[in-house]
PDB file of N, CA, C and O in Angstrom:
ATOM      1  N   UNK A   1      70.103  44.743  90.809  1.00  0.00           N
ATOM      2  CA  UNK A   1      69.722  46.011  90.246  1.00  0.00           C
ATOM      3  C   UNK A   1      69.753  47.112  91.314  1.00  0.00           C
ATOM      4  O   UNK A   1      70.259  48.206  91.066  1.00  0.00           O
ATOM      5  N   UNK A   2      69.218  46.820  92.484  1.00  0.00           N
ATOM      6  CA  UNK A   2      69.215  47.787  93.581  1.00  0.00           C
ATOM      7  C   UNK A   2      70.658  48.082  94.009  1.00  0.00           C
ATOM      8  O   UNK A   2      70.986  49.206  94.389  1.00  0.00           O
ATOM      9  N   UNK A   3      71.493  47.077  93.943  1.00  0.00           N
ATOM     10  CA  UNK A   3      72.899  47.256  94.308  1.00  0.00           C
ATOM     11  C   UNK A   3      73.585  48.263  93.383  1.00  0.00           C
ATOM     12  O   UNK A   3      74.398  49.069  93.836  1.00  0.00           O
ATOM     13  N   UNK A   4      73.264  48.219  92.109  1.00  0.00           N
ATOM     14  CA  UNK A   4      73.849  49.175  91.169  1.00  0.00           C
ATOM     15  C   UNK A   4      73.376  50.598  91.455  1.00  0.00           C
ATOM     16  O   UNK A   4      74.150  51.549  91.344  1.00  0.00           O
ATOM     17  N   UNK A   5      72.115  50.738  91.820  1.00  0.00           N
ATOM     18  CA  UNK A   5      71.576  52.068  92.133  1.00  0.00           C
ATOM     19  C   UNK A   5      72.264  52.617  93.382  1.00  0.00           C
ATOM     20  O   UNK A   5      72.652  53.784  93.419  1.00  0.00           O
ATOM     21  N   UNK A   6      72.414  51.764  94.416  1.00  0.00           N
ATOM     22  CA  UNK A   6      73.084  52.193  95.645  1.00  0.00           C
ATOM     23  C   UNK A   6      74.546  52.528  95.353  1.00  0.00           C
ATOM     24  O   UNK A   6      75.062  53.532  95.844  1.00  0.00           O
ATOM     25  N   UNK A   7      75.196  51.713  94.578  1.00  0.00           N
ATOM     26  CA  UNK A   7      76.589  51.951  94.221  1.00  0.00           C
ATOM     27  C   UNK A   7      76.727  53.263  93.428  1.00  0.00           C
ATOM     28  O   UNK A   7      77.642  54.050  93.670  1.00  0.00           O
ATOM     29  N   UNK A   8      75.823  53.481  92.497  1.00  0.00           N
ATOM     30  CA  UNK A   8      75.824  54.732  91.733  1.00  0.00           C
ATOM     31  C   UNK A   8      75.596  55.935  92.641  1.00  0.00           C
ATOM     32  O   UNK A   8      76.243  56.969  92.476  1.00  0.00           O
ATOM     33  N   UNK A   9      74.696  55.808  93.582  1.00  0.00           N
ATOM     34  CA  UNK A   9      74.413  56.885  94.525  1.00  0.00           C
ATOM     35  C   UNK A   9      75.634  57.190  95.389  1.00  0.00           C
ATOM     36  O   UNK A   9      75.943  58.353  95.653  1.00  0.00           O
ATOM     37  N   UNK A  10      76.326  56.138  95.828  1.00  0.00           N
ATOM     38  CA  UNK A  10      77.512  56.332  96.672  1.00  0.00           C
ATOM     39  C   UNK A  10      78.667  56.987  95.903  1.00  0.00           C
ATOM     40  O   UNK A  10      79.460  57.723  96.490  1.00  0.00           O
ATOM     41  N   UNK A  11      78.763  56.728  94.615  1.00  0.00           N
ATOM     42  CA  UNK A  11      79.855  57.295  93.813  1.00  0.00           C
ATOM     43  C   UNK A  11      79.510  58.641  93.165  1.00  0.00           C
ATOM     44  O   UNK A  11      80.380  59.286  92.579  1.00  0.00           O
ATOM     45  N   UNK A  12      78.251  59.065  93.267  1.00  0.00           N
ATOM     46  CA  UNK A  12      77.832  60.285  92.612  1.00  0.00           C
ATOM     47  C   UNK A  12      78.582  61.518  93.146  1.00  0.00           C
ATOM     48  O   UNK A  12      79.149  62.281  92.365  1.00  0.00           O
ATOM     49  N   UNK A  13      78.585  61.710  94.458  1.00  0.00           N
ATOM     50  CA  UNK A  13      79.252  62.884  95.039  1.00  0.00           C
ATOM     51  C   UNK A  13      80.764  62.895  94.791  1.00  0.00           C
ATOM     52  O   UNK A  13      81.286  63.920  94.354  1.00  0.00           O
ATOM     53  N   UNK A  14      81.471  61.827  95.043  1.00  0.00           N
ATOM     54  CA  UNK A  14      82.913  61.872  94.750  1.00  0.00           C
ATOM     55  C   UNK A  14      83.196  62.132  93.269  1.00  0.00           C
ATOM     56  O   UNK A  14      84.158  62.823  92.934  1.00  0.00           O
ATOM     57  N   UNK A  15      82.375  61.587  92.397  1.00  0.00           N
ATOM     58  CA  UNK A  15      82.588  61.788  90.967  1.00  0.00           C
ATOM     59  C   UNK A  15      82.359  63.248  90.561  1.00  0.00           C
ATOM     60  O   UNK A  15      83.148  63.814  89.804  1.00  0.00           O
ATOM     61  N   UNK A  16      81.285  63.852  91.063  1.00  0.00           N
ATOM     62  CA  UNK A  16      81.032  65.264  90.743  1.00  0.00           C
ATOM     63  C   UNK A  16      82.114  66.160  91.361  1.00  0.00           C
ATOM     64  O   UNK A  16      82.518  67.157  90.763  1.00  0.00           O
ATOM     65  N   UNK A  17      82.567  65.801  92.538  1.00  0.00           N
ATOM     66  CA  UNK A  17      83.652  66.561  93.161  1.00  0.00           C
ATOM     67  C   UNK A  17      84.918  66.462  92.310  1.00  0.00           C
ATOM     68  O   UNK A  17      85.631  67.449  92.129  1.00  0.00           O
ATOM     69  N   UNK A  18      85.184  65.296  91.803  1.00  0.00           N
ATOM     70  CA  UNK A  18      86.341  65.088  90.931  1.00  0.00           C
ATOM     71  C   UNK A  18      86.228  65.959  89.680  1.00  0.00           C
ATOM     72  O   UNK A  18      87.200  66.604  89.287  1.00  0.00           O
ATOM     73  N   UNK A  19      85.059  65.981  89.058  1.00  0.00           N
ATOM     74  CA  UNK A  19      84.871  66.778  87.848  1.00  0.00           C
ATOM     75  C   UNK A  19      85.031  68.278  88.124  1.00  0.00           C
ATOM     76  O   UNK A  19      85.640  68.997  87.332  1.00  0.00           O
ATOM     77  N   UNK A  20      84.484  68.741  89.247  1.00  0.00           N
ATOM     78  CA  UNK A  20      84.619  70.157  89.612  1.00  0.00           C
ATOM     79  C   UNK A  20      86.083  70.517  89.877  1.00  0.00           C
ATOM     80  O   UNK A  20      86.557  71.578  89.470  1.00  0.00           O
ATOM     81  N   UNK A  21      86.786  69.624  90.561  1.00  0.00           N
ATOM     82  CA  UNK A  21      88.195  69.863  90.853  1.00  0.00           C
ATOM     83  C   UNK A  21      89.011  69.868  89.575  1.00  0.00           C
ATOM     84  O   UNK A  21      89.906  70.698  89.416  1.00  0.00           O
ATOM     85  N   UNK A  22      88.718  68.965  88.672  1.00  0.00           N
ATOM     86  CA  UNK A  22      89.424  68.911  87.387  1.00  0.00           C
ATOM     87  C   UNK A  22      89.178  70.185  86.592  1.00  0.00           C
ATOM     88  O   UNK A  22      90.105  70.718  85.982  1.00  0.00           O
ATOM     89  N   UNK A  23      87.950  70.680  86.590  1.00  0.00           N
ATOM     90  CA  UNK A  23      87.635  71.915  85.880  1.00  0.00           C
ATOM     91  C   UNK A  23      88.403  73.095  86.490  1.00  0.00           C
ATOM     92  O   UNK A  23      88.960  73.916  85.760  1.00  0.00           O
ATOM     93  N   UNK A  24      88.433  73.180  87.821  1.00  0.00           N
ATOM     94  CA  UNK A  24      89.167  74.262  88.493  1.00  0.00           C
ATOM     95  C   UNK A  24      90.666  74.166  88.188  1.00  0.00           C
ATOM     96  O   UNK A  24      91.323  75.182  87.965  1.00  0.00           O
ATOM     97  N   UNK A  25      91.196  72.954  88.179  1.00  0.00           N
ATOM     98  CA  UNK A  25      92.610  72.749  87.875  1.00  0.00           C
ATOM     99  C   UNK A  25      92.930  73.179  86.442  1.00  0.00           C
ATOM    100  O   UNK A  25      93.966  73.795  86.194  1.00  0.00           O
ATOM    101  N   UNK A  26      92.044  72.856  85.504  1.00  0.00           N
ATOM    102  CA  UNK A  26      92.252  73.269  84.117  1.00  0.00           C
ATOM    103  C   UNK A  26      92.236  74.796  83.988  1.00  0.00           C
ATOM    104  O   UNK A  26      93.022  75.370  83.235  1.00  0.00           O
ATOM    105  N   UNK A  27      91.340  75.440  84.726  1.00  0.00           N
ATOM    106  CA  UNK A  27      91.280  76.907  84.703  1.00  0.00           C
ATOM    107  C   UNK A  27      92.571  77.506  85.266  1.00  0.00           C
ATOM    108  O   UNK A  27      93.124  78.449  84.699  1.00  0.00           O
ATOM    109  N   UNK A  28      93.036  76.964  86.364  1.00  0.00           N
ATOM    110  CA  UNK A  28      94.276  77.465  86.976  1.00  0.00           C
ATOM    111  C   UNK A  28      95.471  77.231  86.051  1.00  0.00           C
ATOM    112  O   UNK A  28      96.358  78.080  85.952  1.00  0.00           O
ATOM    113  N   UNK A  29      95.494  76.098  85.385  1.00  0.00           N
ATOM    114  CA  UNK A  29      96.588  75.812  84.455  1.00  0.00           C
ATOM    115  C   UNK A  29      96.566  76.813  83.302  1.00  0.00           C
ATOM    116  O   UNK A  29      97.623  77.248  82.844  1.00  0.00           O
ATOM    117  N   UNK A  30      95.379  77.181  82.829  1.00  0.00           N
ATOM    118  CA  UNK A  30      95.274  78.184  81.771  1.00  0.00           C
ATOM    119  C   UNK A  30      95.765  79.539  82.275  1.00  0.00           C
ATOM    120  O   UNK A  30      96.441  80.262  81.543  1.00  0.00           O
ATOM    121  N   UNK A  31      95.433  79.889  83.516  1.00  0.00           N
ATOM    122  CA  UNK A  31      95.922  81.137  84.108  1.00  0.00           C
ATOM    123  C   UNK A  31      97.446  81.142  84.195  1.00  0.00           C
ATOM    124  O   UNK A  31      98.092  82.145  83.892  1.00  0.00           O
ATOM    125  N   UNK A  32      98.009  80.012  84.611  1.00  0.00           N
ATOM    126  CA  UNK A  32      99.465  79.911  84.728  1.00  0.00           C
ATOM    127  C   UNK A  32     100.115  80.079  83.358  1.00  0.00           C
ATOM    128  O   UNK A  32     101.123  80.775  83.236  1.00  0.00           O
ATOM    129  N   UNK A  33      99.557  79.457  82.337  1.00  0.00           N
ATOM    130  CA  UNK A  33     100.112  79.594  80.981  1.00  0.00           C
ATOM    131  C   UNK A  33     100.049  81.052  80.525  1.00  0.00           C
ATOM    132  O   UNK A  33     101.004  81.558  79.936  1.00  0.00           O
ATOM    133  N   UNK A  34      98.933  81.728  80.794  1.00  0.00           N
ATOM    134  CA  UNK A  34      98.797  83.135  80.400  1.00  0.00           C
ATOM    135  C   UNK A  34      99.804  84.002  81.153  1.00  0.00           C
ATOM    136  O   UNK A  34     100.411  84.898  80.568  1.00  0.00           O
ATOM    137  N   UNK A  35      99.982  83.737  82.442  1.00  0.00           N
ATOM    138  CA  UNK A  35     100.947  84.509  83.226  1.00  0.00           C
ATOM    139  C   UNK A  35     102.380  84.241  82.775  1.00  0.00           C
ATOM    140  O   UNK A  35     103.206  85.153  82.753  1.00  0.00           O
ATOM    141  N   UNK A  36     102.674  83.001  82.418  1.00  0.00           N
ATOM    142  CA  UNK A  36     104.009  82.686  81.907  1.00  0.00           C
ATOM    143  C   UNK A  36     104.266  83.414  80.595  1.00  0.00           C
ATOM    144  O   UNK A  36     105.371  83.906  80.366  1.00  0.00           O
ATOM    145  N   UNK A  37     103.256  83.489  79.730  1.00  0.00           N
ATOM    146  CA  UNK A  37     103.393  84.210  78.467  1.00  0.00           C
ATOM    147  C   UNK A  37     103.625  85.696  78.743  1.00  0.00           C
ATOM    148  O   UNK A  37     104.486  86.320  78.123  1.00  0.00           O
ATOM    149  N   UNK A  38     102.860  86.255  79.669  1.00  0.00           N
ATOM    150  CA  UNK A  38     103.035  87.663  80.025  1.00  0.00           C
ATOM    151  C   UNK A  38     104.429  87.900  80.607  1.00  0.00           C
ATOM    152  O   UNK A  38     105.051  88.925  80.327  1.00  0.00           O
ATOM    153  N   UNK A  39     104.913  86.971  81.403  1.00  0.00           N
ATOM    154  CA  UNK A  39     106.249  87.085  81.985  1.00  0.00           C
ATOM    155  C   UNK A  39     107.314  87.094  80.888  1.00  0.00           C
ATOM    156  O   UNK A  39     108.260  87.879  80.945  1.00  0.00           O
ATOM    157  N   UNK A  40     107.159  86.223  79.892  1.00  0.00           N
ATOM    158  CA  UNK A  40     108.121  86.193  78.786  1.00  0.00           C
ATOM    159  C   UNK A  40     108.115  87.520  78.026  1.00  0.00           C
ATOM    160  O   UNK A  40     109.171  88.031  77.654  1.00  0.00           O
ATOM    161  N   UNK A  41     106.928  88.071  77.798  1.00  0.00           N
ATOM    162  CA  UNK A  41     106.829  89.353  77.088  1.00  0.00           C
ATOM    163  C   UNK A  41     107.524  90.447  77.897  1.00  0.00           C
ATOM    164  O   UNK A  41     108.265  91.257  77.339  1.00  0.00           O
ATOM    165  N   UNK A  42     107.287  90.473  79.204  1.00  0.00           N
ATOM    166  CA  UNK A  42     107.907  91.487  80.053  1.00  0.00           C
ATOM    167  C   UNK A  42     109.422  91.316  80.128  1.00  0.00           C
ATOM    168  O   UNK A  42     110.158  92.302  80.157  1.00  0.00           O
ATOM    169  N   UNK A  43     109.884  90.080  80.160  1.00  0.00           N
ATOM    170  CA  UNK A  43     111.323  89.834  80.153  1.00  0.00           C
ATOM    171  C   UNK A  43     111.955  90.361  78.867  1.00  0.00           C
ATOM    172  O   UNK A  43     113.034  90.952  78.904  1.00  0.00           O
ATOM    173  N   UNK A  44     111.290  90.149  77.732  1.00  0.00           N
ATOM    174  CA  UNK A  44     111.802  90.649  76.451  1.00  0.00           C
ATOM    175  C   UNK A  44     111.834  92.170  76.454  1.00  0.00           C
ATOM    176  O   UNK A  44     112.798  92.777  75.989  1.00  0.00           O
ATOM    177  N   UNK A  45     110.771  92.789  76.983  1.00  0.00           N
ATOM    178  CA  UNK A  45     110.741  94.256  77.043  1.00  0.00           C
ATOM    179  C   UNK A  45     111.854  94.785  77.932  1.00  0.00           C
ATOM    180  O   UNK A  45     112.476  95.802  77.624  1.00  0.00           O
ATOM    181  N   UNK A  46     112.102  94.097  79.028  1.00  0.00           N
ATOM    182  CA  UNK A  46     113.165  94.516  79.935  1.00  0.00           C
ATOM    183  C   UNK A  46     114.526  94.390  79.258  1.00  0.00           C
ATOM    184  O   UNK A  46     115.378  95.266  79.403  1.00  0.00           O
ATOM    185  N   UNK A  47     114.729  93.309  78.525  1.00  0.00           N
ATOM    186  CA  UNK A  47     116.004  93.120  77.823  1.00  0.00           C
ATOM    187  C   UNK A  47     116.199  94.190  76.754  1.00  0.00           C
ATOM    188  O   UNK A  47     117.314  94.670  76.549  1.00  0.00           O
ATOM    189  N   UNK A  48     115.109  94.568  76.069  1.00  0.00           N
ATOM    190  CA  UNK A  48     115.206  95.607  75.042  1.00  0.00           C
ATOM    191  C   UNK A  48     115.417  96.988  75.650  1.00  0.00           C
ATOM    192  O   UNK A  48     116.003  97.869  75.021  1.00  0.00           O
ATOM    193  N   UNK A  49     114.936  97.171  76.874  1.00  0.00           N
ATOM    194  CA  UNK A  49     115.032  98.490  77.511  1.00  0.00           C
ATOM    195  C   UNK A  49     116.487  98.894  77.692  1.00  0.00           C
ATOM    196  O   UNK A  49     116.818 100.079  77.664  1.00  0.00           O
ATOM    197  N   UNK A  50     117.337  97.924  77.875  1.00  0.00           N
ATOM    198  CA  UNK A  50     118.757  98.215  77.968  1.00  0.00           C
ATOM    199  C   UNK A  50     119.183  98.611  79.361  1.00  0.00           C
ATOM    200  O   UNK A  50     118.901  97.918  80.338  1.00  0.00           O
ATOM    201  N   UNK A  51     119.865  99.737  79.435  1.00  0.00           N
ATOM    202  CA  UNK A  51     120.516 100.124  80.682  1.00  0.00           C
ATOM    203  C   UNK A  51     119.530 100.678  81.696  1.00  0.00           C
ATOM    204  O   UNK A  51     118.359 100.919  81.403  1.00  0.00           O
ATOM    205  N   UNK A  52     120.048 100.867  82.890  1.00  0.00           N
ATOM    206  CA  UNK A  52     119.236 101.428  83.970  1.00  0.00           C
ATOM    207  C   UNK A  52     118.823 102.862  83.645  1.00  0.00           C
ATOM    208  O   UNK A  52     117.745 103.305  84.041  1.00  0.00           O
ATOM    209  N   UNK A  53     119.673 103.579  82.931  1.00  0.00           N
ATOM    210  CA  UNK A  53     119.354 104.962  82.569  1.00  0.00           C
ATOM    211  C   UNK A  53     118.109 105.031  81.694  1.00  0.00           C
ATOM    212  O   UNK A  53     117.278 105.925  81.853  1.00  0.00           O
ATOM    213  N   UNK A  54     117.986 104.092  80.780  1.00  0.00           N
ATOM    214  CA  UNK A  54     116.815 104.062  79.912  1.00  0.00           C
ATOM    215  C   UNK A  54     115.574 103.781  80.743  1.00  0.00           C
ATOM    216  O   UNK A  54     114.534 104.407  80.542  1.00  0.00           O
ATOM    217  N   UNK A  55     115.680 102.843  81.674  1.00  0.00           N
ATOM    218  CA  UNK A  55     114.542 102.527  82.528  1.00  0.00           C
ATOM    219  C   UNK A  55     114.145 103.722  83.384  1.00  0.00           C
ATOM    220  O   UNK A  55     112.957 103.995  83.555  1.00  0.00           O
ATOM    221  N   UNK A  56     115.123 104.431  83.919  1.00  0.00           N
ATOM    222  CA  UNK A  56     114.832 105.604  84.747  1.00  0.00           C
ATOM    223  C   UNK A  56     114.150 106.669  83.896  1.00  0.00           C
ATOM    224  O   UNK A  56     113.188 107.293  84.345  1.00  0.00           O
ATOM    225  N   UNK A  57     114.629 106.882  82.684  1.00  0.00           N
ATOM    226  CA  UNK A  57     114.029 107.881  81.798  1.00  0.00           C
ATOM    227  C   UNK A  57     112.575 107.524  81.499  1.00  0.00           C
ATOM    228  O   UNK A  57     111.696 108.383  81.557  1.00  0.00           O
ATOM    229  N   UNK A  58     112.328 106.265  81.181  1.00  0.00           N
ATOM    230  CA  UNK A  58     110.959 105.823  80.905  1.00  0.00           C
ATOM    231  C   UNK A  58     110.077 105.994  82.138  1.00  0.00           C
ATOM    232  O   UNK A  58     108.925 106.412  82.020  1.00  0.00           O
ATOM    233  N   UNK A  59     110.599 105.678  83.306  1.00  0.00           N
ATOM    234  CA  UNK A  59     109.834 105.842  84.538  1.00  0.00           C
ATOM    235  C   UNK A  59     109.502 107.313  84.768  1.00  0.00           C
ATOM    236  O   UNK A  59     108.395 107.638  85.197  1.00  0.00           O
ATOM    237  N   UNK A  60     110.445 108.198  84.487  1.00  0.00           N
ATOM    238  CA  UNK A  60     110.203 109.645  84.639  1.00  0.00           C
ATOM    239  C   UNK A  60     109.109 110.104  83.680  1.00  0.00           C
ATOM    240  O   UNK A  60     108.275 110.937  84.037  1.00  0.00           O
ATOM    241  N   UNK A  61     109.112 109.564  82.466  1.00  0.00           N
ATOM    242  CA  UNK A  61     108.062 109.924  81.505  1.00  0.00           C
ATOM    243  C   UNK A  61     106.685 109.516  82.013  1.00  0.00           C
ATOM    244  O   UNK A  61     105.686 110.150  81.675  1.00  0.00           O
ATOM    245  N   UNK A  62     106.627 108.470  82.815  1.00  0.00           N
ATOM    246  CA  UNK A  62     105.368 108.005  83.392  1.00  0.00           C
ATOM    247  C   UNK A  62     105.062 108.669  84.730  1.00  0.00           C
ATOM    248  O   UNK A  62     104.121 108.280  85.422  1.00  0.00           O
ATOM    249  N   UNK A  63     105.859 109.670  85.090  1.00  0.00           N
ATOM    250  CA  UNK A  63     105.705 110.416  86.357  1.00  0.00           C
ATOM    251  C   UNK A  63     105.952 109.540  87.576  1.00  0.00           C
ATOM    252  O   UNK A  63     105.368 109.769  88.636  1.00  0.00           O
ATOM    253  N   UNK A  64     106.799 108.557  87.434  1.00  0.00           N
ATOM    254  CA  UNK A  64     107.160 107.713  88.565  1.00  0.00           C
ATOM    255  C   UNK A  64     108.375 108.309  89.260  1.00  0.00           C
ATOM    256  O   UNK A  64     109.252 108.882  88.614  1.00  0.00           O
ATOM    257  N   UNK A  65     108.419 108.171  90.563  1.00  0.00           N
ATOM    258  CA  UNK A  65     109.546 108.696  91.336  1.00  0.00           C
ATOM    259  C   UNK A  65     110.105 107.595  92.209  1.00  0.00           C
ATOM    260  O   UNK A  65     109.421 106.621  92.523  1.00  0.00           O
ATOM    261  N   UNK A  66     111.360 107.763  92.596  1.00  0.00           N
ATOM    262  CA  UNK A  66     111.989 106.796  93.479  1.00  0.00           C
ATOM    263  C   UNK A  66     111.503 107.035  94.899  1.00  0.00           C
ATOM    264  O   UNK A  66     111.070 108.143  95.215  1.00  0.00           O
ATOM    265  N   UNK A  67     111.561 106.026  95.767  1.00  0.00           N
ATOM    266  CA  UNK A  67     111.151 106.221  97.156  1.00  0.00           C
ATOM    267  C   UNK A  67     111.935 107.366  97.798  1.00  0.00           C
ATOM    268  O   UNK A  67     113.160 107.429  97.694  1.00  0.00           O
ATOM    269  N   UNK A  68     111.225 108.250  98.448  1.00  0.00           N
ATOM    270  CA  UNK A  68     111.850 109.380  99.117  1.00  0.00           C
ATOM    271  C   UNK A  68     111.944 110.625  98.257  1.00  0.00           C
ATOM    272  O   UNK A  68     112.230 111.705  98.775  1.00  0.00           O
ATOM    273  N   UNK A  69     111.709 110.506  96.947  1.00  0.00           N
ATOM    274  CA  UNK A  69     111.746 111.668  96.072  1.00  0.00           C
ATOM    275  C   UNK A  69     110.386 112.362  96.060  1.00  0.00           C
ATOM    276  O   UNK A  69     109.370 111.769  96.424  1.00  0.00           O
ATOM    277  N   UNK A  70     110.380 113.630  95.637  1.00  0.00           N
ATOM    278  CA  UNK A  70     109.141 114.381  95.487  1.00  0.00           C
ATOM    279  C   UNK A  70     108.926 114.658  94.011  1.00  0.00           C
ATOM    280  O   UNK A  70     109.870 114.908  93.261  1.00  0.00           O
ATOM    281  N   UNK A  71     107.674 114.609  93.614  1.00  0.00           N
ATOM    282  CA  UNK A  71     107.313 114.888  92.233  1.00  0.00           C
ATOM    283  C   UNK A  71     106.876 116.343  92.128  1.00  0.00           C
ATOM    284  O   UNK A  71     105.978 116.776  92.850  1.00  0.00           O
ATOM    285  N   UNK A  72     107.505 117.095  91.238  1.00  0.00           N
ATOM    286  CA  UNK A  72     107.134 118.475  90.967  1.00  0.00           C
ATOM    287  C   UNK A  72     106.610 118.539  89.535  1.00  0.00           C
ATOM    288  O   UNK A  72     107.262 118.052  88.611  1.00  0.00           O
ATOM    289  N   UNK A  73     105.456 119.129  89.354  1.00  0.00           N
ATOM    290  CA  UNK A  73     104.881 119.287  88.023  1.00  0.00           C
ATOM    291  C   UNK A  73     105.056 120.743  87.625  1.00  0.00           C
ATOM    292  O   UNK A  73     104.520 121.644  88.271  1.00  0.00           O
ATOM    293  N   UNK A  74     105.808 120.964  86.558  1.00  0.00           N
ATOM    294  CA  UNK A  74     106.089 122.316  86.079  1.00  0.00           C
ATOM    295  C   UNK A  74     105.265 122.544  84.822  1.00  0.00           C
ATOM    296  O   UNK A  74     105.370 121.792  83.853  1.00  0.00           O
ATOM    297  N   UNK A  75     104.446 123.587  84.846  1.00  0.00           N
ATOM    298  CA  UNK A  75     103.585 123.895  83.705  1.00  0.00           C
ATOM    299  C   UNK A  75     104.157 125.073  82.938  1.00  0.00           C
ATOM    300  O   UNK A  75     104.933 125.858  83.483  1.00  0.00           O
ATOM    301  N   UNK A  76     103.777 125.196  81.679  1.00  0.00           N
ATOM    302  CA  UNK A  76     104.151 126.345  80.871  1.00  0.00           C
ATOM    303  C   UNK A  76     105.540 126.278  80.273  1.00  0.00           C
ATOM    304  O   UNK A  76     106.092 127.312  79.897  1.00  0.00           O
ATOM    305  N   UNK A  77     106.114 125.112  80.174  1.00  0.00           N
ATOM    306  CA  UNK A  77     107.471 124.987  79.631  1.00  0.00           C
ATOM    307  C   UNK A  77     107.532 125.395  78.153  1.00  0.00           C
ATOM    308  O   UNK A  77     108.469 126.096  77.773  1.00  0.00           O
ATOM    309  N   UNK A  78     106.578 124.990  77.304  1.00  0.00           N
ATOM    310  CA  UNK A  78     106.670 125.421  75.895  1.00  0.00           C
ATOM    311  C   UNK A  78     106.653 126.953  75.746  1.00  0.00           C
ATOM    312  O   UNK A  78     107.400 127.508  74.941  1.00  0.00           O
ATOM    313  N   UNK A  79     105.798 127.630  76.526  1.00  0.00           N
ATOM    314  CA  UNK A  79     105.754 129.094  76.451  1.00  0.00           C
ATOM    315  C   UNK A  79     107.068 129.687  76.935  1.00  0.00           C
ATOM    316  O   UNK A  79     107.562 130.648  76.345  1.00  0.00           O
ATOM    317  N   UNK A  80     107.630 129.149  77.968  1.00  0.00           N
ATOM    318  CA  UNK A  80     108.902 129.625  78.508  1.00  0.00           C
ATOM    319  C   UNK A  80     110.011 129.465  77.459  1.00  0.00           C
ATOM    320  O   UNK A  80     110.843 130.357  77.292  1.00  0.00           O
ATOM    321  N   UNK A  81     110.018 128.345  76.766  1.00  0.00           N
ATOM    322  CA  UNK A  81     111.027 128.115  75.729  1.00  0.00           C
ATOM    323  C   UNK A  81     110.876 129.114  74.587  1.00  0.00           C
ATOM    324  O   UNK A  81     111.866 129.605  74.043  1.00  0.00           O
ATOM    325  N   UNK A  82     109.621 129.411  74.229  1.00  0.00           N
ATOM    326  CA  UNK A  82     109.406 130.377  73.153  1.00  0.00           C
ATOM    327  C   UNK A  82     109.921 131.756  73.552  1.00  0.00           C
ATOM    328  O   UNK A  82     110.589 132.425  72.764  1.00  0.00           O
ATOM    329  N   UNK A  83     109.615 132.174  74.757  1.00  0.00           N
ATOM    330  CA  UNK A  83     110.087 133.478  75.223  1.00  0.00           C
ATOM    331  C   UNK A  83     111.606 133.516  75.314  1.00  0.00           C
ATOM    332  O   UNK A  83     112.221 134.536  75.004  1.00  0.00           O
ATOM    333  N   UNK A  84     112.204 132.431  75.731  1.00  0.00           N
ATOM    334  CA  UNK A  84     113.652 132.368  75.899  1.00  0.00           C
ATOM    335  C   UNK A  84     114.378 132.476  74.564  1.00  0.00           C
ATOM    336  O   UNK A  84     115.432 133.105  74.472  1.00  0.00           O
ATOM    337  N   UNK A  85     113.807 131.856  73.522  1.00  0.00           N
ATOM    338  CA  UNK A  85     114.448 131.851  72.212  1.00  0.00           C
ATOM    339  C   UNK A  85     113.955 132.975  71.310  1.00  0.00           C
ATOM    340  O   UNK A  85     114.410 133.092  70.172  1.00  0.00           O
ATOM    341  N   UNK A  86     113.039 133.799  71.792  1.00  0.00           N
ATOM    342  CA  UNK A  86     112.533 134.906  70.981  1.00  0.00           C
ATOM    343  C   UNK A  86     113.631 135.950  70.818  1.00  0.00           C
ATOM    344  O   UNK A  86     114.433 136.145  71.732  1.00  0.00           O
ATOM    345  N   UNK A  87     113.683 136.628  69.666  1.00  0.00           N
ATOM    346  CA  UNK A  87     114.717 137.656  69.474  1.00  0.00           C
ATOM    347  C   UNK A  87     114.563 138.788  70.499  1.00  0.00           C
ATOM    348  O   UNK A  87     113.453 139.206  70.827  1.00  0.00           O
ATOM    349  N   UNK A  88     115.681 139.258  70.980  1.00  0.00           N
ATOM    350  CA  UNK A  88     115.675 140.325  72.000  1.00  0.00           C
ATOM    351  C   UNK A  88     115.207 141.615  71.369  1.00  0.00           C
ATOM    352  O   UNK A  88     115.584 141.934  70.241  1.00  0.00           O
ATOM    353  N   UNK A  89     114.384 142.362  72.092  1.00  0.00           N
ATOM    354  CA  UNK A  89     113.880 143.652  71.609  1.00  0.00           C
ATOM    355  C   UNK A  89     114.821 144.750  72.071  1.00  0.00           C
ATOM    356  O   UNK A  89     115.395 144.671  73.157  1.00  0.00           O
ATOM    357  N   UNK A  90     114.974 145.758  71.255  1.00  0.00           N
ATOM    358  CA  UNK A  90     115.814 146.901  71.626  1.00  0.00           C
ATOM    359  C   UNK A  90     115.118 147.688  72.722  1.00  0.00           C
ATOM    360  O   UNK A  90     113.917 147.949  72.651  1.00  0.00           O
ATOM    361  N   UNK A  91     115.870 148.054  73.712  1.00  0.00           N
ATOM    362  CA  UNK A  91     115.310 148.795  74.847  1.00  0.00           C
ATOM    363  C   UNK A  91     115.553 150.285  74.680  1.00  0.00           C
ATOM    364  O   UNK A  91     115.653 150.978  75.692  1.00  0.00           O
ATOM    365  N   UNK A  92     115.653 150.821  73.476  1.00  0.00           N
ATOM    366  CA  UNK A  92     115.917 152.244  73.236  1.00  0.00           C
ATOM    367  C   UNK A  92     114.738 153.097  73.467  1.00  0.00           C
ATOM    368  O   UNK A  92     114.815 154.314  73.303  1.00  0.00           O
TER     369      UNK A  92
END
């Protein structure tokens, strides 16, 4: 009987370590599956995006610039367009 208690005591730590490691491994495997799913979704989006021109246009809409480029923010474009297309007034 004492031998079983000693044997149980000796196996307690390795067994709990095994269970903790198995739990961590299961969590990591779930993370990998989620990342693989996200990768597949992104690959599909990239395939649908089409050409490089489409990607560049989308990046510009998000205010992204290429390395070495400068971003300029121009305000008042709708008002400028209205003035540009407004009928000309006679200067008489």
